[in-house]
C-alpha positions as CSV (number, residue, x, y, z in Angstrom):
1,M,0.0,0.0,0.0
2,K,2.8,2.4,0.9
3,R,4.3,1.9,-2.6
4,L,1.1,3.3,-4.1
5,L,0.7,6.3,-1.8
6,L,3.7,8.4,-3.0
7,P,3.0,8.0,-6.7
8,L,-0.7,8.8,-6.1
9,L,0.2,11.9,-4.1
10,T,2.6,13.0,-6.8
11,A,-0.1,12.6,-9.4
12,L,-2.9,14.2,-7.4
13,A,-1.5,16.7,-5.0
14,L,1.8,18.1,-6.3
15,P,1.5,21.0,-8.7
16,A,2.4,20.3,-12.3
17,A,4.8,23.3,-12.2
18,V,7.2,21.4,-10.0
19,S,10.3,20.7,-12.0
20,A,11.7,17.2,-12.4
21,D,14.9,18.2,-10.6
22,F,12.8,18.8,-7.5
23,L,11.5,15.2,-7.6
24,K,15.0,13.7,-7.4
25,K,15.1,11.3,-4.4
26,E,18.3,12.7,-3.0
27,D,16.7,16.2,-2.7
28,F,14.1,14.9,-0.3
29,K,14.7,14.6,3.4
30,Q,13.1,11.8,5.5
31,E,10.6,14.3,7.0
32,D,9.5,15.3,3.4
33,F,8.7,11.7,2.7
34,K,6.8,11.3,5.9
35,Q,4.7,14.5,5.2
36,L,4.0,13.3,1.6
37,E,3.0,9.8,2.9
38,A,0.7,11.4,5.5
39,A,-0.9,13.6,2.9
40,A,-1.3,10.7,0.5
41,N,-2.8,8.6,3.3
42,A,-5.3,11.4,4.0
43,I,-6.4,11.6,0.3
44,V,-6.8,7.8,0.0
45,F,-8.6,7.6,3.4
46,R,-11.1,10.3,2.3
47,S,-11.7,8.5,-1.0
48,V,-12.3,5.2,0.8
49,I,-14.7,6.8,3.3
50,N,-16.6,8.4,0.4
51,N,-16.9,5.1,-1.5
52,A,-18.1,3.4,1.7
53,Q,-20.7,6.2,2.2
54,K,-21.9,5.6,-1.4
55,K,-22.3,1.9,-0.7
56,L,-24.1,2.6,2.6
57,N,-26.5,4.9,0.8
58,E,-27.1,2.2,-1.9
59,K,-27.7,-0.3,1.0
60,D,-24.9,-2.5,-0.3
61,F,-23.7,-3.2,3.3
62,N,-21.3,-6.0,2.5
63,E,-19.4,-3.9,0.0
64,A,-19.5,-0.9,2.3
65,M,-18.0,-3.2,5.0
66,K,-15.0,-3.8,2.8
67,Y,-14.4,-0.1,2.3
68,C,-14.8,0.5,6.1
69,E,-12.3,-2.2,6.9
70,N,-9.8,-0.5,4.5
71,A,-10.5,2.8,6.2
72,I,-9.6,1.2,9.6
73,D,-6.5,-0.3,8.1
74,L,-5.5,3.2,6.8
75,Q,-6.3,5.2,9.9
76,P,-7.2,3.0,12.9
77,E,-7.1,6.1,15.1
78,N,-9.8,8.0,13.1
79,Y,-13.3,7.8,14.6
80,E,-14.9,8.0,11.2
81,S,-13.4,4.6,10.3
82,F,-15.4,3.0,13.2
83,N,-18.5,5.0,12.5
84,C,-18.4,3.7,9.0
85,R,-18.1,0.1,10.0
86,A,-20.8,0.6,12.7
87,F,-23.3,1.7,10.0
88,A,-22.3,-1.3,7.8
89,F,-22.8,-3.7,10.8
90,W,-26.1,-2.0,11.6
91,G,-27.3,-2.5,8.0
92,L,-26.3,-6.2,8.2
93,N,-28.4,-6.4,11.4
94,Q,-25.3,-7.1,13.6
95,K,-26.4,-4.5,16.2
96,R,-24.0,-5.6,19.0
97,K,-21.0,-5.3,16.7
98,A,-22.3,-1.9,15.5
99,L,-22.7,-0.8,19.1
100,N,-19.1,-1.9,19.8
101,D,-17.9,0.2,16.9
102,F,-19.8,3.3,18.0
103,N,-18.3,2.9,21.4
104,Q,-14.8,2.7,19.9
105,S,-15.6,5.7,17.7
106,L,-16.5,7.7,20.8
107,K,-13.4,6.6,22.7
108,L,-11.3,8.0,19.8
109,E,-13.4,11.2,19.5
110,P,-15.5,12.0,22.6
111,N,-16.8,15.2,21.0
112,P,-17.7,14.5,17.4
113,P,-19.2,17.2,15.2
114,M,-22.7,18.0,16.5
115,M,-22.5,14.8,18.7
116,S,-23.7,12.8,15.7
117,S,-22.0,9.5,16.9
118,Y,-24.0,9.9,20.2
119,F,-27.2,10.2,18.3
120,Y,-26.6,7.1,16.2
121,R,-25.5,5.1,19.1
122,G,-28.6,6.1,21.1
123,A,-30.9,5.3,18.1
124,L,-29.2,1.9,17.7
125,Q,-29.6,1.2,21.4
126,F,-33.3,2.0,21.3
127,N,-33.6,-0.5,18.4
128,M,-31.9,-3.3,20.3
129,P,-33.7,-5.9,22.5
130,R,-33.7,-4.6,26.1
131,R,-35.5,-4.7,29.4
132,D,-37.5,-1.7,30.7
133,K,-35.4,0.9,32.4
134,S,-32.2,-1.0,31.6
135,T,-28.7,0.5,31.4
136,I,-29.1,0.6,27.6
137,D,-32.3,2.7,28.0
138,R,-30.5,5.2,30.2
139,K,-27.4,5.3,27.9
140,A,-29.7,5.7,24.8
141,C,-31.5,8.6,26.4
142,S,-28.3,10.3,27.4
143,D,-26.8,9.8,23.9
144,I,-29.9,11.2,22.1
145,R,-30.0,14.1,24.6
146,K,-26.4,15.1,23.9
147,A,-27.1,15.2,20.1
148,F,-30.3,17.0,20.7
149,K,-28.7,19.7,22.8
150,A,-26.0,20.1,20.2
151,S,-28.8,20.8,17.7
152,Y,-28.0,17.8,15.5
153,P,-30.8,17.8,12.9
154,S,-31.4,14.1,13.0
155,A,-31.7,14.2,16.8
156,I,-34.2,17.1,16.7
157,E,-36.3,15.2,14.1
158,Y,-36.1,12.0,16.1
159,V,-37.2,13.7,19.3
160,S,-40.1,15.5,17.6
161,Q,-41.3,12.3,16.1
162,N,-40.9,10.1,19.2
163,K,-42.0,12.3,22.1
164,S,-44.5,9.8,23.4
165,F,-42.0,7.0,23.2
166,L,-39.4,9.1,25.1
167,K,-41.9,10.1,27.7
168,R,-43.0,6.5,28.2
169,D,-39.4,5.5,28.7
170,K,-38.9,8.4,31.1
171,C,-36.3,9.9,28.9
172,I,-36.3,13.4,30.1
173,G,-34.7,16.7,29.0
174,F,-36.4,17.1,25.6
175,Y,-39.7,18.6,26.4
């Protein structure tokens, strides 16, 4: 994979005006190669995530899973990789695995943009088999509330459509 990254970056990210003399290996320092490799990795990662998102939108969860696994291989410290795989697992009805990946995502990034990971983890937990007033119920309420208070649009819509359900489960802080 690393052999592909530098040529890809050279083709995509370096300006065409760079002279051939600049590209001589002896002119590069080790730090330059590390920076180029990191930039190439970021470009490839974004492409892989975009392809996974496309497959998720098409409901091709098995194919999306392959892209998500590649994203984890490329950037195992990036919360988006685990969110990606969580959605694929959820689509394949492997909810416990999806929950584990949302948990990992939130360990890597406890404050995701607009608390979206919290919303999806909460929504997933409400869709899992559970006992009344269980720990999962309390966590799901807390997660949905975080996203709602951060004005995450999906959380606002969810709360407005499910007020009676949330009241029945004694999920407070929305009304």
